[in-house]
C-alpha positions in Angstrom: 59.4 126.4 171.2 61.8 123.5 170.8 62.5 121.5 167.6 60.0 118.9 168.3 57.1 121.5 169.1 57.9 123.2 165.7 57.5 119.9 163.8 54.3 119.2 165.6 53.0 122.6 164.5 53.9 122.0 160.9 52.4 118.4 160.9 49.1 120.0 162.6 49.1 122.7 159.9 49.6 120.0 156.9 47.1 117.7 158.6 44.5 120.7 158.7 45.2 121.5 155.1 44.9 117.7 154.1 41.5 117.5 155.9 40.1 120.6 154.2 41.2 119.3 150.8 39.6 115.9 151.6 36.3 117.5 152.6 36.3 120.1 149.8 37.5 117.9 146.7 36.5 114.3 147.7 33.9 114.1 150.3 31.7 117.0 149.1 31.6 116.0 145.5 30.8 112.3 146.6 27.8 113.4 148.8 26.5 115.6 146.0 26.6 112.6 143.6 24.6 110.3 146.0 21.2 111.6 144.9 22.3 112.6 141.3 19.8 111.6 138.6 20.0 112.2 134.8 18.7 115.7 133.6 16.0 113.8 131.6 14.6 112.3 134.8 14.4 116.0 136.2 12.4 117.2 133.2 10.2 114.0 133.4 9.4 114.9 137.2 8.7 118.5 136.1 6.2 117.3 133.4 4.5 114.9 135.8 4.1 117.8 138.4 6.0 115.6 140.9 8.4 118.4 142.0 7.8 120.2 145.1 10.5 122.8 145.2 13.8 123.6 143.3 17.0 125.0 144.6 19.5 126.3 141.8 23.2 126.8 142.3 25.8 127.8 139.6 26.6 124.1 138.7 23.9 121.9 140.2 20.0 121.7 140.6 18.6 120.3 143.8 15.0 119.4 144.1 12.5 117.4 146.2 9.8 115.1 145.2 6.2 115.6 146.7 5.5 113.1 149.4 2.5 110.7 148.6 0.0 110.8 151.5 -0.5 107.3 153.1 -3.0 106.1 155.5 -1.6 105.1 159.0 -2.6 101.3 158.3 0.0 101.5 155.5 3.0 102.0 157.8 5.1 98.9 158.6 4.1 97.1 161.9 6.8 95.1 163.8 6.0 93.6 167.0 3.0 95.8 167.8 5.1 98.9 167.2 4.5 101.3 164.4 7.7 102.4 162.6 7.8 105.6 160.6 10.0 105.8 157.5 9.8 109.5 157.3 13.6 110.0 157.6 14.2 107.6 154.7 11.6 109.1 152.6 13.0 112.6 153.1 16.4 111.3 152.0 15.0 109.6 149.0 12.7 112.4 148.0 15.7 114.8 147.5 17.5 114.6 144.1 20.1 116.5 142.5 21.1 116.9 138.9 24.1 118.6 137.0 22.8 121.9 135.6 22.8 122.2 131.9 22.4 125.2 129.6 18.6 125.3 129.4 17.0 128.6 128.4 13.6 127.3 129.1 14.2 126.1 132.5 13.1 129.2 134.3 9.9 129.5 132.1 8.9 126.0 132.9 9.4 126.4 136.6 7.4 129.7 136.5 4.5 128.0 134.7 4.3 125.2 137.2 3.1 125.5 140.8 6.7 125.0 142.2 8.7 126.9 144.6 12.1 127.7 143.3 15.0 129.9 143.9 18.7 130.4 143.6 21.4 129.9 146.3 24.1 132.3 146.5 27.8 131.0 146.5 29.8 132.8 149.3 33.5 132.4 149.4 34.6 131.9 153.0 38.0 133.1 154.3 39.6 129.7 154.1 38.2 129.3 150.5 40.0 132.6 149.6 43.1 131.6 151.4 43.2 128.2 149.9 42.6 129.7 146.5 45.7 131.6 146.8 47.8 129.0 148.6 47.0 126.0 146.5 48.6 127.2 143.2 51.6 128.2 145.1 51.8 124.9 147.0 53.9 123.0 144.5 56.3 126.1 144.3 56.6 126.2 148.1 57.4 122.4 148.2 60.2 122.8 145.6 61.7 125.8 147.3 61.6 123.9 150.7 63.7 121.2 149.4 66.0 123.3 147.5 66.7 125.5 150.6 66.7 122.3 152.8 69.5 120.9 150.7 71.5 124.1 150.2 71.0 125.5 153.8 72.6 122.3 155.4 71.1 119.8 157.7 71.4 122.1 160.7 69.0 124.5 159.2 66.1 122.2 159.7 63.2 122.4 157.3 61.5 125.7 156.6 63.7 127.4 159.2 66.5 127.0 156.7 64.9 129.5 154.3 65.0 132.3 156.9 68.5 131.3 158.3 70.0 131.1 154.6 72.2 134.2 155.4 73.4 133.0 158.8 77.0 132.0 159.3 78.0 128.3 159.1 81.1 128.8 161.3 81.5 126.2 164.1 82.1 127.7 167.5 84.2 125.9 170.1 85.5 127.1 173.4 89.2 127.1 173.3 89.7 124.2 175.7 87.3 122.1 173.6 89.4 122.1 170.6 91.6 119.6 172.4 94.9 120.9 170.9 97.8 122.6 172.6 101.3 123.4 171.4 102.6 120.4 173.1 100.4 118.3 170.8 102.2 120.0 167.7 105.8 119.2 166.7 108.0 121.0 164.3 106.2 124.2 164.5 109.3 126.2 165.1 109.1 130.1 164.7 105.5 129.9 163.9 104.8 128.8 167.5 106.9 131.7 168.8 105.1 134.3 166.9 101.8 132.9 167.9 102.7 133.3 171.5 102.2 137.0 171.2 98.5 136.6 170.0 97.9 134.3 173.1 99.3 136.8 175.4 96.8 139.4 173.9 93.8 137.1 174.0 94.5 136.3 177.5 94.8 139.9 178.9 93.8 142.5 176.2 93.8 145.3 178.6 97.4 144.9 179.4 98.2 145.8 175.9 95.6 148.7 175.8 97.4 150.1 179.0 100.6 150.7 177.0 98.9 151.8 173.8 100.0 148.7 172.0 98.0 147.2 169.1 98.1 143.8 167.9 97.8 143.0 164.2 94.2 142.6 163.1 94.7 139.6 161.0 97.3 136.7 160.9 97.8 134.8 157.8 99.3 131.2 158.1 101.1 130.5 154.8 102.7 127.0 154.0 102.5 124.1 151.9 99.5 121.5 152.4 99.9 119.3 155.6 102.2 121.5 157.5 99.7 121.9 160.3 98.1 125.5 159.7 94.8 124.4 161.1 96.3 122.7 164.0 98.3 125.9 164.9 95.0 127.9 164.8 93.3 125.4 167.0 96.4 125.2 169.5 96.4 129.0 169.7 92.6 129.0 170.8 93.4 126.2 173.3 96.3 127.9 174.9 94.3 131.2 175.2 91.1 129.2 176.0 88.9 131.8 174.1 86.0 131.0 171.8 87.2 129.6 168.4 85.0 130.3 165.2 86.1 127.8 162.4 84.9 128.2 158.8 86.2 127.4 155.2 86.3 130.1 152.6 84.0 128.1 150.2 81.3 128.2 153.0 80.6 131.9 152.2 79.9 131.6 148.5 76.6 130.5 147.1 74.8 130.8 143.9 72.5 133.4 145.4 74.1 137.0 145.2 74.4 138.6 148.5 74.3 135.4 150.6 78.2 135.4 151.2 78.2 139.0 152.4 75.5 138.2 154.7 77.2 135.3 156.3 80.3 137.5 156.8 78.3 140.1 158.7 76.7 137.5 160.8 80.1 135.8 161.5 81.6 139.1 162.7 78.5 139.9 164.8 78.7 136.7 166.5 82.4 137.1 167.1 82.0 140.6 168.6 79.5 139.3 171.3 82.2 136.6 172.2 85.3 138.8 172.2 88.2 138.2 172.7 87.9 135.4 170.4 89.4 133.8 167.1 87.9 133.6 163.7 89.8 131.1 161.7 89.2 130.9 157.9 90.8 128.0 156.3 91.5 128.1 152.5 90.8 131.8 152.5 91.8 132.0 148.9 88.4 130.6 147.9 86.9 134.2 148.6 90.1 136.3 148.8 91.3 135.8 145.2 92.8 139.0 143.3 90.1 140.9 141.6 92.5 142.2 138.9 91.6 139.4 136.4 87.8 139.2 137.4 85.5 139.2 134.3 82.3 139.8 136.3 82.7 143.1 138.3 79.6 142.2 140.4 80.2 138.5 141.1 79.2 136.9 144.4 82.8 136.2 145.3 83.7 139.9 144.8 80.7 140.9 147.1 81.9 138.6 149.8 85.4 139.8 149.7 84.3 143.5 149.8 82.3 142.8 152.9 85.2 140.8 154.4 87.6 143.8 153.8 85.0 146.3 155.4 84.6 144.0 158.5 88.3 143.6 159.0 89.2 147.3 158.7 86.1 149.4 158.3 84.4 152.2 160.2 83.7 149.8 163.1 86.4 148.6 165.5 86.8 144.9 166.1 88.7 145.1 169.4 89.4 141.6 170.8 88.7 139.7 167.6 91.6 138.2 165.8 91.0 136.9 162.4 93.3 134.0 161.3 93.6 132.7 157.7 95.4 129.9 156.1 96.4 129.3 152.6 99.0 127.6 150.5 98.7 130.2 147.6 99.4 133.7 148.9 100.4 135.0 145.6 96.7 134.9 144.4 95.2 136.9 147.4 93.9 140.3 146.6 96.1 143.2 147.6 93.6 145.0 149.7 93.4 141.8 151.7 97.2 142.0 152.6 97.6 145.6 153.3 98.2 146.8 156.9 95.2 146.7 159.1 93.9 143.5 157.6 96.2 140.4 157.0 99.3 142.5 157.8 101.2 139.6 159.4 102.2 136.5 157.6 103.5 133.5 159.5 105.5 131.1 157.4 104.5 127.4 158.4 107.5 125.5 156.6 108.1 121.9 156.4 109.6 120.5 159.7 113.4 120.2 160.1 114.9 116.9 161.1 114.6 117.7 164.9 110.8 118.9 164.1 110.2 115.4 162.3 111.4 113.7 165.4 109.1 115.6 167.6 106.1 114.7 165.4 107.0 111.1 165.3 107.1 111.2 169.1 103.8 112.8 169.3 102.1 110.3 167.0 103.6 107.3 168.8 102.7 108.4 172.2 100.0 105.7 172.6 101.6 103.0 170.3 103.8 100.3 171.8 107.2 100.4 170.0 109.9 97.7 169.9 113.2 98.5 171.5 115.0 98.5 168.2 112.8 101.2 166.7 114.9 104.4 166.5 112.5 107.6 165.7 115.8 109.8 165.1 116.8 107.4 162.3 113.3 107.7 160.7 113.5 111.4 160.9 116.7 111.4 159.1 115.5 109.5 156.0 112.2 111.6 155.7 113.4 114.9 154.4 110.7 116.9 152.8 107.9 115.2 154.8 105.1 117.3 156.3 103.3 116.4 159.6 100.4 115.1 157.7 102.8 112.8 155.7 104.5 111.6 158.8 101.1 110.9 160.5 100.0 108.8 157.3 103.0 106.7 157.2 
């Protein structure tokens, strides 16, 4: 069932409920009030012996008036055709009245020559269902909008409620990242160290043959704007493997257990696509040290514990390389940095003069430059600039 069919099914359900509500609470009361008369008129009809039979319900009394016998010549004649007004009479002879507390009513009916009886009220399945659902309807509507806003636009209506624990990682095939190492300048030694990761992702059996093991996690550490995210994308682009991108803040929600569920779902998806790369940007959002935590059972701690178990727990994640990026490695938890997890740190430093010149050449590939512009001179007068600073200038 596609998205359009799901919306059609929900619209049909809401239309069915609206039709039932209209019939039950608008049309039915309106129809019952059509022949409604005052209770005093009902008593007057009883005293004048004009009532033929009476039907009593919990809240209403419906009764019919005796029909007066008329001779055939009293019927209206139009164009030589005799018309009967029996249907109109039947409708006008039926009256209803709101039932009041009258202890003498049954005695009056019994003393008169009137057929009377009660009508049992039977609740149908739809009545029982709506009796349960209607009080809950405002709560369901509130929860629908809460989960829709917190579950993201991609969750789609009520489906967001059931997919709240799903990972929000964006998956791209390596080539679709559109970034390679020739699109990055000034990476220096970071590019050299990442080449080993690329060789492993391209041919993991080659490493297994010699019993070599690649580090489970690679942490890119460096100041803001030095290209940590670009390096991760370039690694996936060079290896042409699936690339899962997510930020650390996407795991943590106000509901306890959601972050851990998203971590589990992320690794389950990654294992199906192995070999692949999971890149967690700003990992310090969930990887902060637990030494100074005031709440020992916080959502952030639960998410971190699940991440530690997935990276180096009982199950093996062969073919899944976890890459993280942060500019604050000093606040990360020690358990996250131990061997078997993020045991390799790659320093992404500010570019040198040659690196800045490479970056300027990359950013000016599609820009026509005047002959007198010297990128080498610009690189010399921009010490301490990151790749993002040079791109912004």
